[in-house]
N, C-alpha and C positions, 0 to 999 in steps of 0.2 A: 206542325206535327199535331198536335195536341186537337185541334181543330179534325182530324182524321179518325178518331176512336179509335183509334189502333191501340192496347195496350203495349208498354215497352217497343211499341217502331220510336227508330232515330233515325239519324241522315249523317252519316262522320264523311267529310270531305277528303277524297285521295290525294287531294292538289290542289295549289291554289289556284285559282280562277287567273287564266292572263286577258290580256285585250285582243288577240288572236285569235281567239277561239268563236271569234262569232265573225270573223272577214272572211266568210271564203270560202270553198273546199274547192279543192283539186285532187284527183286519182290519175298518176299518168297512164297512157294509155297501154305503155308499155314494162308496167311493173310485174311482180309477180303474179299476186295476185287478180290482176286485169288477165294477162295472159294464163291464168290458169281456169279462171270464169271462164276467157272465153273459150277455151279448151273443152269445156265440159257442154257449153253449151253448144259449138261445134260436135260432139258427140252424140247431142240428145240428140238433133235435129238434122244432123248431116248437110249445114250450107256451113260453110263464111259466115264473120260475123262484121257488120257493118257498126265500127264505135261511133258514135254522133255525140255533141255535149249536148247534156239535158239540163234545156234552160227555166226548170222548175226546182223551186226549194226541196232539200229532203233534207232527213238527221244527219249528212252524211259528219256534219261539223261537227255533232256530240257525240258518234263513234269512232268517226279517228281524229281528231285531232282531241276531242277529252280520252276516250276511252283504249283508244288505241287501233281499232278494228278500223283497218283500211275497208271503207267501199266505194259500192260501182253501182248507177240507178239502174235498176233493172225492172223492165213489165210486160204483160200479157197485152197491151190494150190494140186496140187499131187502130191503124195510124188513123187523127182526125179526130178522135172521140172522146179522147182525156178532158173531160169534166163539161162534157157538152150537156145536154138535157139529154141524150139522146143515148149518156157513154155508157159502155155495155161490152162485154169478151163473151170472147165462145168458147162452147165447152173445152174444145183444141187447144186455147191456149190458153188458158186455164188449170188443165191439165198440164199442159210443156213446163208452164212458171211451179206448177208445185213438185214436177221431178228436178228441175231445176235446185230448186231453193233446198231441197230433199239431198241428189247427191253430191252438188258441192258443199257441204261441211264434210262430206266421209272422205275426198276428193284430196281436199284442200291443203297444203303443207306450209 
């Protein structure tokens, strides 16, 4: 904290760390959160949503297990492009991602 150089900065722990906090993360595709997220995507794209297992790393452990915020992986990349030398996203996909991430908090219950 001192090294940050920000006067008055402090961290307050809201709860004790548990070993299971770092042991992987899973959000049921039939949870209310997932159903609502799929609905928003379907409404914005006009397509049905195909849920898949995300094999990469995310902040899901921190957001869900520690902060209590449900989490799903969603991206706008092109299939087979993630983490490649020519990784890219189309403008159309980028705009769609912005629409989804902007709309979802307004409708999530």
